[in-house]
Phi, psi and omega in degrees: 000317180297317180297317180298317180298317181294325178292322179293324176296319178300315182292328186263004190301324183299304183279342173292327180279321182243063186287142183286151178282142177294348181274355180297132178269101183296331178293326177294318178297319178302314180297320179295321178295315178301320179296315179300315182291317182292322178296320178292318180301325184259010180284171185294319179229075188288145169273341181258126181255333181191157174202159177259133181306327180300328180294323179293318180296319178292319180299319180297326179290323176289316184295320182283341182095004175299320169262112187266352180281172176291156178247144178247139183233125177245131182237126181229165179169169180292166173302137179067023178277340181107006185297321181292320179296316179299317180299315179296323178292322177297313180299314181299317182295316181290320179295322178295317177300314181298323180294319180300321184257012176053047185269358177077205183282112185242348182217136181233133181260134172240111186274117182303322183300336180287355181258010170299140178295145174289117177239026187298321180293321178295323179296318179297315181296327180282348181091014178135168184296319183300317180288320180297318184294343178294333183237016180222134185254116177274351187261037175226150181301332182294348178283352182240151177270074185290334176299318179293319178299315179299317179299316180296319179295317179297323178294318178297319179293336179274359178094014181254137173289151185223144172266113184271155175281168175223126184252137179274111183272005184280349178125357178276338186061021176286135172238124176264114177279158180052046187266316189234129178283125175244126180260148178297149180208184182291330183229129172251121185236138180224149174216154179165173181302317190249023185295334181250017177285169192305321187289336189240338191297334180294347180284349188250134174287323181234120182253120184242133177244134178259115183258151182203148176299136186299324181290321177294318179298318180295318179298315178299319181301313185286332172296315179294320179298320179294320178296330181268001177068037181284341175059223185292341181284349184301318182295317179296318179296318180296315181300318180293316180298320181292318179296317181288328177297325179296332181271315192253332190255307183303323177298341180293341178302323181291335180273347188287143172279328183222135176244122179253155176275132176273005184250352185289160175295139185301326180296333181297322179296319182291320178297315180298314181294323180295332176294322177289319180295335177297330176290323176298316178300315180298320185282321193238348186235350179282139180277000000 
């Protein structure tokens, strides 16, 4: 009982320290959020392409402290859409904000790619990754242990620390379980191809989809393929990924609370997020 209590205190430390005032007008915060989102949506080069009003209402409840628990954020998109870069920019921006105000640990990342099943023995038997991949599809949700990922996110949201797996993306398909310690924090964030698919999306309070023009996405894919030395197999890999994205990933856009552009300048994401964080400063750090 004592251990559970201490873990819950760890998870709630941010808002326990900077608890919202009962005098806060949540409707005012909601209006300010709608203004921030609408201005971005209608700007010349928006990072925001679409959003659902319900997401703003829920966000206002988290920001004001009406909802005192941790929030979970899931980010999905096609390969080379920019989702990982956007996620890293979000983490960097929030961590910098937390550092300025000495807010401690406020964001924890759970990488969807680390939940690919270990197929290292099968790869060895096949004589290497190239031969194994001829009869194994990595571009389907079943290639990942999403049930385990969902369990880990729920444990973090419950205030418990978790040992996360680590997957080797170099071609061995080795997965090391219980590899990385993840501590509960105010925000749990995940990104990956299948982060918003049916088996896992219910774990997230905020579902974000990164959209991108197909030609730009394709160009990025082949630049990356060339860097990874995929050679002549790149086209086949791309065709399969694109076909499977049409089945499993693109439909997730309809499930998303927020749709971001994968083509915007990186500074734009940070500027947009900082406008939201300015409300956090106003609510919890202004004297």
